[in-house]
Backbone bond lengths (Angstrom), bond angles and torsions (degrees), N, CA, C in turn:
res aa  C-N    CA-C-N  psi(-1)  N-CA   C-N-CA  omega(-1)  CA-C   N-CA-C  phi
1 X - - - 1.461 - - 1.465 107.58 -
2 X 1.377 121.85 130.91 1.479 124.41 179.79 1.483 113.00 -69.41
3 X 1.265 117.95 141.24 1.488 120.99 -178.72 1.572 108.08 -72.14
4 X 1.188 119.63 150.72 1.413 128.90 178.40 1.530 111.79 -73.36
5 X 1.317 117.36 131.02 1.476 123.16 -179.47 1.444 105.41 -72.06
6 X 1.413 114.80 133.11 1.424 119.61 177.04 1.581 108.91 -82.44
7 X 1.248 114.14 134.06 1.528 119.88 179.63 1.447 104.88 -118.45
8 X 1.439 113.05 125.64 1.407 119.33 176.62 1.604 115.50 -91.76
9 X 1.230 117.52 158.67 1.523 120.15 -178.95 1.522 107.24 -74.10
10 X 1.238 114.45 162.74 1.480 124.71 179.64 1.566 112.68 -68.05
11 X 1.326 117.13 -12.20 1.447 117.02 178.14 1.622 110.02 -69.09
12 X 1.336 116.17 -24.22 1.531 119.62 177.04 1.530 104.54 -61.84
13 X 1.345 115.88 -50.15 1.420 120.92 -179.53 1.525 113.62 -60.49
14 X 1.215 114.24 -37.83 1.511 122.61 -179.49 1.564 105.23 -58.91
15 X 1.346 116.13 -42.89 1.457 119.97 -177.73 1.572 111.33 -67.45
16 X 1.323 114.54 -40.54 1.498 118.26 175.97 1.526 114.16 -60.03
17 X 1.311 110.45 -40.72 1.583 116.42 -176.74 1.461 105.26 -70.24
18 X 1.341 120.61 -40.98 1.452 118.94 -175.28 1.554 111.75 -69.01
19 X 1.312 113.17 -33.12 1.534 114.23 179.63 1.560 110.24 -78.18
20 X 1.277 116.39 -30.07 1.495 114.80 178.33 1.517 110.38 -77.81
21 X 1.315 119.50 -30.41 1.442 120.21 174.38 1.507 109.82 -68.33
22 X 1.316 117.17 -39.24 1.516 120.37 172.76 1.444 116.30 -58.89
23 X 1.391 115.96 -38.55 1.472 122.72 179.30 1.508 108.14 -71.91
24 X 1.267 122.93 -34.63 1.443 126.18 178.39 1.470 110.48 -68.23
25 X 1.362 116.67 -37.02 1.536 120.86 177.65 1.524 105.63 -69.03
26 X 1.372 119.98 -43.84 1.468 115.30 -178.43 1.476 110.23 -69.90
27 X 1.266 120.80 -27.84 1.463 121.56 179.15 1.557 108.73 -65.24
28 X 1.340 115.23 -39.22 1.501 117.60 173.84 1.518 112.18 -65.03
29 X 1.356 117.95 -41.75 1.436 119.23 176.57 1.565 111.16 -58.72
30 X 1.332 117.27 -40.70 1.397 120.27 173.35 1.528 116.19 -48.28
31 X 1.261 112.18 -48.91 1.488 120.97 178.43 1.554 111.75 -63.84
32 X 1.338 112.99 -42.92 1.402 120.78 -177.16 1.607 112.00 -63.76
33 X 1.297 112.95 -32.46 1.488 120.02 179.77 1.528 107.80 -73.43
34 X 1.337 113.87 -36.48 1.532 118.10 176.30 1.536 111.79 -61.52
35 X 1.324 113.90 -40.91 1.480 115.79 177.64 1.592 111.54 -74.07
36 X 1.325 118.44 -37.67 1.396 119.94 -178.84 1.591 116.17 -61.73
37 X 1.301 115.30 -24.32 1.443 120.95 -166.34 1.543 105.68 -69.84
38 X 1.314 123.15 -25.32 1.423 126.50 -176.05 1.583 108.32 -92.31
39 X 1.285 120.15 0.82 1.423 121.57 177.64 1.452 114.43 -67.76
40 X 1.429 119.87 124.29 1.431 114.19 178.13 1.453 120.18 -60.65
41 X 1.326 118.43 136.67 1.461 121.41 -178.01 1.553 114.87 90.25
42 X 1.349 115.89 -8.37 1.473 119.55 -171.31 1.521 109.42 -62.49
43 X 1.374 116.80 148.86 1.463 117.91 170.63 1.554 109.72 -83.48
44 X 1.335 111.35 96.81 1.503 114.36 -172.46 1.534 113.60 -69.97
45 X 1.326 118.89 -27.48 1.465 120.26 178.02 1.563 108.62 -71.22
46 X 1.248 118.84 -35.77 1.491 118.78 174.06 1.500 114.74 -68.23
47 X 1.327 115.84 -35.28 1.451 121.07 179.01 1.523 110.85 -72.83
48 X 1.377 117.00 -33.90 1.422 120.14 175.89 1.521 111.88 -65.83
49 X 1.317 116.09 -42.41 1.475 120.59 177.46 1.503 115.35 -57.65
50 X 1.371 114.11 -45.95 1.480 120.98 -179.92 1.545 106.92 -69.64
51 X 1.380 118.97 -38.46 1.394 122.84 -179.17 1.614 110.44 -57.27
52 X 1.316 115.08 -47.50 1.426 121.80 -175.77 1.535 109.14 -66.48
53 X 1.401 116.60 -39.62 1.487 120.70 173.14 1.555 111.42 -56.94
54 X 1.305 113.59 -50.64 1.549 116.46 -176.70 1.463 111.17 -69.72
55 X 1.289 123.76 -30.16 1.448 126.41 173.35 1.626 110.62 -56.98
56 X 1.323 108.89 -51.67 1.469 115.84 -174.39 1.601 107.09 -64.92
57 X 1.282 116.70 -42.72 1.500 116.36 177.10 1.554 113.77 -65.87
58 X 1.289 119.07 -37.20 1.420 122.12 177.84 1.528 110.22 -66.28
59 X 1.366 117.05 -39.91 1.445 118.37 177.69 1.638 112.15 -64.38
60 X 1.335 114.73 -42.55 1.434 115.31 175.67 1.549 116.66 -63.40
61 X 1.319 114.36 -43.52 1.488 120.75 -177.45 1.483 102.97 -69.66
62 X 1.281 125.79 -37.30 1.525 123.71 -176.77 1.459 108.07 -62.60
63 X 1.283 123.83 -45.94 1.434 127.41 173.37 1.477 117.30 -57.84
64 X 1.359 116.35 -44.84 1.487 123.08 177.21 1.583 109.39 -60.25
65 X 1.418 113.26 -51.57 1.420 113.19 -175.14 1.519 113.41 -69.13
66 X 1.293 114.75 -38.78 1.510 117.80 175.02 1.489 113.65 -56.49
67 X 1.345 117.34 -44.97 1.487 121.57 172.93 1.454 115.73 -59.60
68 X 1.297 115.88 -48.25 1.449 121.78 -167.69 1.589 111.45 -78.07
69 X 1.389 113.87 -38.86 1.434 119.10 -174.65 1.501 113.03 -86.38
70 X 1.367 117.58 -24.26 1.481 122.62 -177.93 1.459 110.46 54.97
71 X 1.389 115.44 -128.83 1.566 119.04 -177.78 1.532 110.08 -60.31
72 X 1.314 120.27 -20.87 1.493 117.29 -178.87 1.585 112.59 -78.84
73 X 1.313 116.73 -4.02 1.496 121.98 173.77 1.472 104.46 -88.58
74 X 1.370 117.63 110.95 1.444 123.70 -175.44 1.529 111.24 -96.69
75 X 1.387 117.32 6.87 1.398 121.55 -178.62 1.531 112.47 -50.64
76 X 1.296 124.84 135.03 1.425 122.39 173.39 1.594 108.23 -83.72
77 X 1.287 111.77 163.81 1.549 118.14 177.63 1.472 110.09 -60.45
78 X 1.356 121.67 -19.11 1.439 121.78 -178.73 1.546 111.10 -62.12
79 X 1.361 118.74 -32.79 1.388 120.07 -179.73 1.549 113.47 -57.70
80 X 1.218 118.85 -55.96 1.477 123.01 177.93 1.408 116.27 -67.03
81 X 1.382 115.43 -32.44 1.454 122.77 -179.20 1.600 108.34 -68.69
82 X 1.340 116.48 -37.71 1.333 122.84 -178.15 1.704 110.42 -68.84
83 X 1.332 112.02 -41.92 1.459 119.20 -175.77 1.584 103.48 -73.29
84 X 1.288 121.89 -37.10 1.479 121.91 -176.13 1.562 109.92 -74.11
85 X 1.359 115.82 -39.02 1.431 115.14 -175.72 1.516 116.04 -83.10
86 X 1.341 120.17 -24.55 1.398 130.48 177.20 1.523 110.27 -70.18
87 X 1.260 120.11 73.38 1.510 120.82 -172.60 1.562 109.94 -71.61
88 X 1.295 118.20 -28.98 1.502 122.99 178.09 1.490 107.26 -163.01
89 X 1.316 115.74 166.57 1.455 125.29 174.12 1.420 108.92 -71.95
90 X 1.360 120.60 -33.99 1.447 125.04 178.59 1.494 112.08 -62.05
91 X 1.429 113.22 -48.38 1.536 117.42 -179.14 1.430 111.65 -68.24
92 X 1.371 117.65 -30.25 1.464 116.73 179.06 1.581 116.31 -64.13
93 X 1.402 107.74 -42.73 1.454 112.82 175.37 1.447 116.70 -83.56
94 X 1.317 120.25 -2.41 1.434 123.21 172.35 1.564 109.84 -80.28
95 X 1.335 115.52 -10.09 1.535 120.46 178.31 1.533 108.42 -78.95
96 X 1.259 112.42 173.96 1.530 120.10 175.94 1.473 106.75 -68.12
97 X 1.367 114.31 155.83 1.507 123.17 176.98 1.574 110.59 -57.80
98 X 1.360 112.12 -35.16 1.524 117.11 178.43 1.585 106.06 -62.06
99 X 1.341 114.17 -52.17 1.554 113.03 -179.26 1.479 114.68 -57.28
100 X 1.311 115.86 -42.00 1.515 117.18 178.58 1.536 110.18 -59.86
101 X 1.417 114.79 -48.12 1.480 114.23 178.08 1.540 112.96 -57.64
102 X 1.310 114.08 -36.87 1.530 119.71 -178.32 1.539 108.34 -64.31
103 X 1.308 116.88 -38.95 1.452 120.95 177.19 1.548 114.20 -63.98
104 X 1.349 112.61 -40.48 1.496 117.43 174.41 1.396 117.90 -64.13
105 X 1.460 114.66 -33.41 1.438 122.84 179.38 1.552 106.12 -67.60
106 X 1.329 115.24 -44.81 1.450 117.70 -177.76 1.459 111.80 -66.70
107 X 1.346 122.55 -33.17 1.433 126.66 175.71 1.500 109.85 -62.21
108 X 1.361 116.59 -43.02 1.444 117.03 -178.29 1.553 111.62 -67.13
109 X 1.333 117.52 -40.85 1.382 120.07 178.07 1.509 113.05 -63.85
110 X 1.431 116.45 -38.07 1.446 117.86 178.11 1.494 109.71 -69.48
111 X 1.282 121.32 -37.17 1.473 121.97 -179.05 1.498 113.14 -59.03
112 X 1.334 114.43 -36.77 1.471 118.45 176.85 1.558 112.09 -58.73
113 X 1.404 115.46 -40.82 1.379 118.72 179.10 1.561 115.56 -71.37
114 X 1.292 110.96 -29.70 1.517 117.39 175.43 1.520 108.00 -67.29
115 X 1.343 116.21 -48.53 1.473 119.41 174.64 1.553 115.95 -60.82
116 X 1.286 114.73 -34.88 1.470 122.95 170.54 1.503 113.39 -54.98
117 X 1.334 114.96 -47.52 1.479 124.35 -174.85 1.650 104.22 -65.64
118 X 1.345 117.14 -45.49 1.429 117.33 177.72 1.395 113.70 -61.10
119 X 1.367 116.87 -43.33 1.561 118.72 -176.12 1.502 108.76 -65.58
120 X 1.406 122.02 -37.57 1.350 123.04 179.34 1.498 112.21 -65.34
121 X 1.327 119.48 -42.54 1.429 121.79 179.37 1.617 109.17 -63.09
122 X 1.349 114.78 -41.03 1.466 119.38 -176.55 1.582 108.96 -65.08
123 X 1.311 114.84 -32.93 1.540 120.03 179.00 1.444 108.91 -68.45
124 X 1.383 118.73 -42.96 1.456 123.45 -177.65 1.501 106.74 -68.29
125 X 1.218 120.09 -35.68 1.482 124.63 179.88 1.466 108.85 -63.71
126 X 1.370 118.50 -42.76 1.442 118.29 179.63 1.463 112.78 -67.94
127 X 1.414 121.16 -35.04 1.359 127.18 -179.43 1.541 108.85 -68.32
128 X 1.393 114.99 -45.42 1.399 119.09 179.47 1.539 114.91 -60.06
129 X 1.401 110.88 -38.84 1.473 119.38 -176.99 1.621 108.20 -67.55
130 X 1.317 114.31 -29.73 1.528 120.54 174.69 1.573 114.22 -74.22
131 X 1.251 111.16 -5.79 1.573 115.55 179.06 1.508 114.88 106.96
132 X 1.397 118.12 -0.67 1.518 117.67 -179.80 1.502 105.30 -81.86
133 X 1.310 113.05 152.80 1.493 122.42 174.99 1.515 106.12 -93.47
134 X 1.291 116.55 120.53 1.515 122.55 -178.16 1.488 111.55 -116.14
135 X 1.340 116.81 149.17 1.425 118.60 177.04 1.592 109.23 -105.09
136 X 1.324 115.24 128.61 1.489 119.22 177.94 1.435 106.31 -131.46
137 X 1.308 115.44 122.71 1.494 117.27 176.19 1.545 116.55 61.86
138 X 1.445 116.58 23.38 1.328 116.14 -177.50 1.507 118.65 95.34
139 X 1.347 118.10 -9.04 1.463 124.99 -175.97 1.554 104.41 -118.88
140 X 1.424 109.08 148.68 1.463 115.65 178.93 1.551 109.85 -93.02
141 X 1.242 114.55 142.26 1.569 125.48 -174.67 1.559 108.76 -133.05
142 X 1.282 109.65 130.19 1.488 115.98 174.65 1.590 109.32 -150.39
143 X 1.222 119.00 145.07 1.452 124.41 173.85 1.524 111.12 -61.46
144 X 1.320 113.62 129.29 1.592 120.46 176.71 1.421 109.26 -95.40
145 X 1.420 119.92 0.87 1.501 119.78 -178.13 1.441 107.29 -98.01
146 X 1.374 113.91 132.01 1.496 119.66 -178.67 1.543 111.72 -68.89
147 X 1.299 114.19 -45.52 1.474 120.86 -176.34 1.519 107.23 -83.59
148 X 1.329 119.09 122.78 1.541 116.83 -175.06 1.549 107.36 -75.84
149 X 1.332 111.47 141.28 1.434 119.32 175.96 1.453 109.33 -88.91
150 X 1.395 120.49 164.67 1.518 122.81 -177.45 1.513 108.30 -82.49
151 X 1.341 121.52 60.50 1.394 120.54 -177.59 1.509 118.63 -61.23
152 X 1.394 112.71 -27.19 1.445 118.52 -176.34 1.650 105.17 -64.03
153 X 1.319 112.79 -49.52 1.469 118.23 176.32 1.509 113.47 -58.91
154 X 1.405 112.91 -46.17 1.456 115.89 -174.32 1.548 108.63 -62.77
155 X 1.296 116.11 -49.86 1.554 123.20 -178.77 1.507 108.75 -59.74
156 X 1.303 115.80 -37.68 1.457 121.50 178.21 1.424 114.26 -57.39
157 X 1.416 115.73 -47.11 1.476 122.96 -177.81 1.575 108.14 -78.58
158 X 1.332 116.15 -31.74 1.515 118.60 178.46 1.555 106.43 -70.83
159 X 1.243 122.45 -39.08 1.485 124.06 176.89 1.446 110.63 -62.25
160 X 1.318 117.97 -47.66 1.474 125.15 177.14 1.463 107.89 -58.08
161 X 1.288 121.72 -52.61 1.443 126.56 -179.49 1.532 107.80 -53.26
162 X 1.316 118.04 -47.77 1.471 122.09 -172.73 1.594 107.50 -63.96
163 X 1.340 110.77 -41.59 1.549 114.14 -179.71 1.489 109.02 -65.69
164 X 1.352 119.04 -37.62 1.511 119.71 178.00 1.487 111.97 -67.55
165 X 1.312 116.67 -36.41 1.471 118.59 175.43 1.478 116.72 -54.22
166 X 1.377 110.70 -43.44 1.486 123.78 -175.31 1.545 102.77 -67.12
167 X 1.296 118.97 -50.55 1.472 121.66 178.49 1.498 115.27 -54.71
168 X 1.275 111.12 -49.30 1.488 121.87 -176.77 1.573 106.98 -64.49
169 X 1.250 116.80 -35.93 1.572 119.32 -178.92 1.465 109.26 -66.71
170 X 1.363 117.79 -44.82 1.497 122.20 -169.61 1.518 106.26 -71.61
171 X 1.237 122.90 -47.38 1.514 123.80 -169.40 1.547 112.55 -103.16
172 X 1.290 117.17 -11.95 1.565 118.30 -169.33 1.558 111.62 -129.18
173 X 1.322 117.35 -58.74 1.412 121.80 -169.32 1.545 109.66 -64.14
174 X 1.250 122.97 -49.11 1.424 126.24 174.07 1.458 112.80 -49.98
175 X 1.342 120.10 -46.47 1.402 124.57 -175.06 1.509 110.72 -78.29
176 X 1.318 118.02 -55.81 1.446 122.91 -174.00 1.401 119.11 -79.90
177 X 1.334 117.17 -44.29 1.507 120.87 -177.95 1.551 112.57 -85.05
178 X 1.357 114.17 -47.75 1.425 116.79 -177.26 1.556 116.61 -86.71
179 X 1.367 115.40 -15.43 1.443 117.95 178.23 1.495 122.71 86.26
180 X 1.396 108.62 12.58 1.431 111.01 -175.07 1.497 107.33 -68.40
181 X 1.390 112.20 139.53 1.516 121.27 177.11 1.592 113.62 66.69
182 X 1.326 112.22 10.20 1.402 119.55 176.59 1.634 108.83 -79.51
183 X 1.340 117.27 160.56 1.474 119.56 178.23 1.595 111.19 -57.44
184 X 1.284 112.47 147.45 1.528 115.34 -179.22 1.437 109.64 -77.40
185 X 1.335 112.98 165.81 1.466 122.88 174.97 1.483 113.26 -57.86
186 X 1.372 116.08 123.71 1.429 122.85 177.77 1.557 110.19 94.79
187 X 1.295 122.78 -16.44 1.454 125.18 -174.32 1.550 109.94 -61.02
188 X 1.264 123.65 -32.75 1.436 126.44 -177.37 1.517 114.30 -86.44
189 X 1.383 117.60 -4.87 1.395 121.75 -175.86 1.548 115.04 -103.50
190 X 1.217 120.18 104.76 1.509 127.26 -175.00 1.529 106.95 -83.45
191 X 1.365 118.99 113.66 1.510 119.77 169.37 1.606 107.17 -129.87
192 X 1.279 109.91 168.55 1.417 120.90 176.66 1.431 115.18 -124.47
193 X 1.397 121.16 164.62 1.445 119.49 -179.98 1.544 111.33 -70.10
194 X 1.322 118.87 -23.39 1.424 127.38 -173.03 1.541 106.82 -74.36
195 X 1.379 120.22 -22.64 1.497 119.08 -172.50 1.520 110.47 -71.86
196 X 1.360 113.34 148.95 1.466 119.56 169.15 1.533 107.93 -76.22
197 X 1.288 116.09 168.52 1.480 122.41 171.64 1.429 113.29 -55.54
198 X 1.398 119.66 -45.68 1.442 125.69 177.96 1.473 111.11 -56.48
199 X 1.284 116.42 -45.79 1.529 126.40 -176.59 1.601 106.17 -61.01
200 X 1.352 115.35 -46.01 1.416 120.10 -178.86 1.432 112.51 -66.93
201 X 1.313 118.77 -37.07 1.583 122.19 174.39 1.536 107.46 -61.62
202 X 1.235 118.28 -47.62 1.501 121.70 -179.25 1.461 110.57 -66.00
203 X 1.308 123.95 -32.55 1.464 121.80 170.99 1.422 112.18 -62.60
204 X 1.307 118.66 -44.86 1.494 124.63 178.57 1.575 109.32 -56.85
205 X 1.405 113.34 -50.83 1.407 120.87 -172.44 1.599 107.47 -68.22
206 X 1.376 119.53 -38.94 1.357 121.91 176.86 1.536 115.99 -63.16
207 X 1.327 109.47 -36.64 1.477 116.99 176.58 1.523 110.49 -63.99
208 X 1.388 113.18 -45.37 1.335 115.91 178.78 1.591 118.58 -64.68
209 X 1.314 108.89 -35.44 1.467 117.71 174.33 1.476 113.39 -61.95
210 X 1.318 118.66 -52.60 1.415 123.82 -179.98 1.510 113.69 -61.50
211 X 1.393 117.26 -40.65 1.472 121.67 178.42 1.550 106.92 -67.69
212 X 1.255 120.72 -43.67 1.480 120.05 -176.59 1.545 109.07 -64.73
213 X 1.308 118.58 -45.52 1.411 120.34 178.62 1.533 117.07 -64.13
214 X 1.364 112.08 -21.10 1.495 120.44 -179.68 1.552 107.53 -96.85
215 X 1.269 120.26 -8.84 1.492 124.79 -179.33 1.591 108.17 71.71
216 X 1.316 115.29 31.93 1.467 117.50 -176.53 1.565 108.12 -100.79
217 X 1.330 110.76 92.49 1.463 114.51 -172.64 1.547 110.54 -68.40
218 X 1.424 121.29 -35.17 1.395 122.63 178.52 1.483 113.68 -52.29
219 X 1.337 113.53 -54.03 1.515 122.80 -179.26 1.572 106.04 -64.06
220 X 1.239 116.88 -46.91 1.426 121.98 179.89 1.538 110.35 -48.53
221 X 1.290 116.92 -50.24 1.493 124.68 -172.26 1.653 110.61 -70.38
222 X 1.225 112.23 -19.20 1.480 115.87 179.98 1.605 110.12 -66.43
223 X 1.388 113.77 -25.18 1.450 122.25 177.51 1.523 109.52 -73.81
224 X 1.334 120.11 -16.09 1.462 121.18 -175.82 1.595 109.82 -91.54
225 X 1.293 118.90 134.42 1.417 120.98 172.41 1.484 112.17 -69.24
226 X 1.342 119.42 158.79 1.493 121.03 176.33 1.529 108.26 -68.54
227 X 1.289 116.84 -16.49 1.458 122.03 -177.10 1.595 111.84 -90.43
228 X 1.248 111.69 -1.68 1.575 118.91 -176.89 1.571 107.08 -51.60
229 X 1.424 109.74 136.02 1.480 119.67 -179.77 1.560 109.24 -143.78
230 X 1.250 115.23 140.06 1.556 122.44 169.72 1.490 109.69 -148.35
231 X 1.281 114.25 -176.89 1.518 116.50 -168.52 1.477 115.41 -58.46
232 X 1.354 114.88 -28.66 1.568 115.85 -175.00 1.484 110.33 -102.28
233 X 1.352 123.58 8.17 1.367 121.53 171.70 1.539 112.79 146.79
234 X 1.285 114.22 -132.93 1.511 118.98 -179.17 1.480 112.10 -129.91
235 X 1.342 114.29 -151.00 1.452 116.72 -174.62 1.555 117.77 -64.77
236 X 1.356 110.21 -33.56 1.511 112.22 176.98 1.527 110.25 -68.79
237 X 1.353 118.39 -35.26 1.483 119.59 -179.65 1.511 109.11 -68.18
238 X 1.304 117.73 -43.17 1.543 121.79 -175.62 1.528 104.46 -61.77
239 X 1.362 116.84 -43.63 1.423 124.26 -175.72 1.673 107.61 -58.13
240 X 1.375 111.88 -48.37 1.433 114.75 179.68 1.526 112.24 -65.71
241 X 1.288 116.43 -36.27 1.446 119.36 177.71 1.506 111.14 -64.60
242 X 1.323 119.77 -37.88 1.455 123.18 -179.33 1.542 109.05 -71.69
243 X 1.301 115.49 -39.82 1.473 120.87 179.33 1.622 111.11 -62.74
244 X 1.260 111.67 -45.05 1.516 116.06 176.36 1.507 111.90 -62.43
245 X 1.341 117.70 -35.57 1.441 125.16 -179.48 1.533 107.78 -68.46
246 X 1.344 117.46 -41.58 1.395 122.28 173.26 1.486 117.31 -56.29
247 X 1.407 111.35 -46.45 1.448 117.97 -176.24 1.529 112.10 -61.58
248 X 1.368 112.90 -30.53 1.537 120.82 174.48 1.533 113.27 -75.61
249 X 1.302 118.94 -0.63 1.415 122.15 -178.12 1.510 116.33 84.15
250 X 1.259 111.88 18.12 1.613 120.03 -166.95 1.525 110.75 -70.72
251 X 1.379 119.93 -25.80 1.464 122.96 -177.14 1.605 112.68 -91.39
252 X 1.300 117.48 -4.75 1.389 121.44 -177.03 1.501 110.88 -72.77
253 X 1.285 117.95 114.81 1.497 125.25 -174.71 1.486 113.90 68.26
254 X 1.306 120.85 20.79 1.464 128.01 -176.02 1.558 106.88 -75.85
255 X 1.393 115.48 151.43 1.458 123.96 176.41 1.485 108.34 -130.61
256 X 1.345 114.46 136.17 1.464 122.05 171.11 1.523 106.08 -105.75
257 X 1.263 118.84 99.11 1.499 121.43 -177.47 1.499 111.12 -90.86
258 X 1.368 110.85 113.26 1.553 118.31 -178.10 1.567 106.93 -111.61
259 X 1.201 117.86 14.89 1.531 120.93 -173.37 1.475 111.48 -70.01
260 X 1.336 123.71 -30.51 1.517 121.93 175.40 1.453 114.58 -101.61
261 X 1.377 119.40 5.51 1.465 121.55 -177.42 1.518 111.00 -75.10
262 X 1.286 116.89 142.40 1.465 123.28 175.63 1.486 110.96 -112.85
263 X 1.245 116.02 148.31 1.557 122.25 176.70 1.643 108.84 -99.05
264 X 1.296 113.15 124.18 1.445 120.82 176.06 1.501 111.43 -125.37
265 X 1.379 112.78 112.42 1.499 115.90 -174.56 1.605 107.74 -94.00
266 X 1.370 110.99 144.11 1.454 120.67 173.43 1.577 109.49 -136.45
267 X 1.281 113.54 83.35 1.510 116.23 -173.05 1.492 112.31 67.69
268 X 1.284 114.11 -125.90 1.513 118.44 178.33 1.453 111.03 -91.03
269 X 1.398 121.57 19.63 1.416 123.36 174.05 1.499 106.82 -121.25
270 X 1.345 111.25 158.52 1.532 114.55 -179.94 1.622 108.80 -148.47
271 X 1.275 116.82 144.78 1.422 122.39 -178.10 1.524 105.60 -114.90
272 X 1.297 118.77 128.48 1.425 127.44 172.67 1.510 113.22 -115.67
273 X 1.339 120.00 114.18 1.427 119.22 -176.08 1.509 109.35 -167.29
274 X 1.365 118.64 154.66 1.495 126.79 -5.39 1.591 114.10 -86.43
275 X 1.249 113.84 138.33 1.459 121.71 175.66 1.537 108.59 -102.98
276 X 1.242 121.46 121.89 1.488 123.50 -176.44 1.468 109.13 -102.49
277 X 1.387 115.78 113.92 1.524 115.79 170.80 1.510 105.46 -95.64
278 X 1.425 115.73 129.21 1.388 124.52 -178.91 1.451 109.76 -120.74
279 X 1.348 119.00 103.43 1.379 124.67 -178.92 1.510 114.64 -101.13
280 X 1.277 121.29 175.39 1.471 120.40 -172.34 1.559 111.38 -63.53
281 X 1.351 115.73 -28.00 1.562 121.60 -176.00 1.451 115.19 -126.10
282 X 1.416 116.08 2.43 1.418 116.48 -178.04 1.539 109.21 -153.31
283 X 1.380 113.65 169.54 1.447 118.14 174.41 1.521 106.87 -148.07
284 X 1.299 116.63 134.60 1.427 124.34 -175.83 1.530 112.22 -134.24
285 X 1.320 114.82 135.81 1.564 120.33 176.45 1.464 102.57 -95.38
286 X 1.372 112.48 130.74 1.468 123.44 -177.58 1.531 111.57 -110.85
287 X 1.345 120.59 146.07 1.439 121.43 164.27 1.583 104.79 -122.77
288 X 1.399 107.29 121.71 1.556 117.38 -176.63 1.490 109.24 -97.06
289 X 1.344 114.27 128.85 1.491 119.72 176.28 1.571 103.35 -115.49
290 X 1.343 113.35 134.01 1.471 116.37 -179.45 1.517 107.66 -136.61
291 X 1.350 115.96 160.61 1.425 120.20 176.85 1.545 108.30 -135.53
292 X 1.356 115.61 157.74 1.406 118.79 178.36 1.576 112.14 -67.48
293 X 1.302 115.24 138.43 1.417 120.28 179.47 1.526 106.96 -142.63
294 X 1.454 111.43 87.71 1.502 113.53 -173.71 1.451 109.12 72.36
295 X 1.307 116.10 -128.38 1.382 122.74 178.49 1.479 116.61 -84.63
296 X 1.296 114.67 -9.99 1.420 117.04 -171.16 1.601 107.00 -115.93
297 X 1.388 107.03 164.74 1.497 115.28 168.32 1.458 115.68 -106.41
298 X 1.249 121.22 122.86 1.541 115.84 -174.98 1.518 107.18 -127.11
299 X 1.418 111.70 152.52 1.446 117.58 -175.73 1.464 113.63 -73.71
300 X 1.391 115.12 131.28 1.403 122.87 -178.14 1.567 112.18 -115.77
301 X 1.428 114.40 -12.37 1.417 118.81 177.24 1.479 112.04 -160.14
302 X 1.302 120.14 156.95 1.511 120.59 -174.99 1.588 104.41 -154.87
303 X 1.300 116.90 122.15 1.458 119.79 172.78 1.478 109.08 -96.19
304 X 1.418 114.27 143.53 1.385 120.80 177.23 1.497 114.28 112.18
305 X 1.358 119.88 -4.67 1.391 129.57 -174.83 1.590 106.66 -73.49
C-alpha cells in the first residue's frame, strides 16, 4: 500500500517568501553600497564594515535558500560568484573601470533571477491559497484553511511595503537613521585653546541646545562621542530614536532648558544636570555625562532617554 504524501501548511511557503524577499532587499543594499563608496566625503571605513557584514549574511542566506527551494531557486551562479569575489569595496574599485562595469552588469542580471524566484513563490502561494496542491523545493504545500483569505491584497501591500523599505533604505535610512555621511563627532563644536574646560563643556551643551530646539539632528549628534552608550544601544540607536521622535513632530517648539543645570567635574569626566527637555507633548529630565575628547568634551552617556 502506497504511503500517504505529507502535505505542509501554507505557513511554510510564507517563510520561504519572507526569506527570499529579505534576500532581494539585501541584494539591493549590496548594490547601493557599491555606488555609495565613490561618494565624496563618505566614511569608507564604515561602509567597508557594513559591506563585510552584508556579504556574510548574503552568503548564509544564499546557501539556505538554495538548499530549501531546490529547483524553485532561480538564482544564477552570478549571485554567489559576486559575493565570493567582492572581497572589499576598496578591491572592487582598485580594478579597471571595465571590470567594475562588468560587475555591475552581472549584478543586474542576477537581480532579475532573484526577483523571478520571488515571483514564482508568490504565484505558488496564490495557487495554494486557492486550494491547489503545489510543490516547492520537493515538498507539497496546500492551504489548510477552508475559508480563503485575501492573500492577493495582503501580498500586494506586502510587496509594496518591501519596495518602499528598499527605497527608504537607499536614500533615507542610511543617511538619516544610521548617520552615513553625517558630520563627525565634534565637528559642530567650535572651541579654542584659550577656553577653560568649563567653557568648552558649555559650548558643547549650547550647541546641543540650539540643535535640539532647531530639530537639527546632524548638528545634535556632533555633540555625541563615538563611544556613547545608553540602555538601548549606542550612537546609531540614539540617532534612530531621535529621528523617529522628529518624524512624530516631537522637536516642533521644543525647548532644552539648561538654566538650572550644574557642571560637576571628575577628572576627565563631567556631569551636567538637570537638563529639562520640554516637547509639545512630553517633558523629560536628563542627566548628561561627557568625557574629554581631545580639545572637546563629548557626550558619552545620558540618563532619562
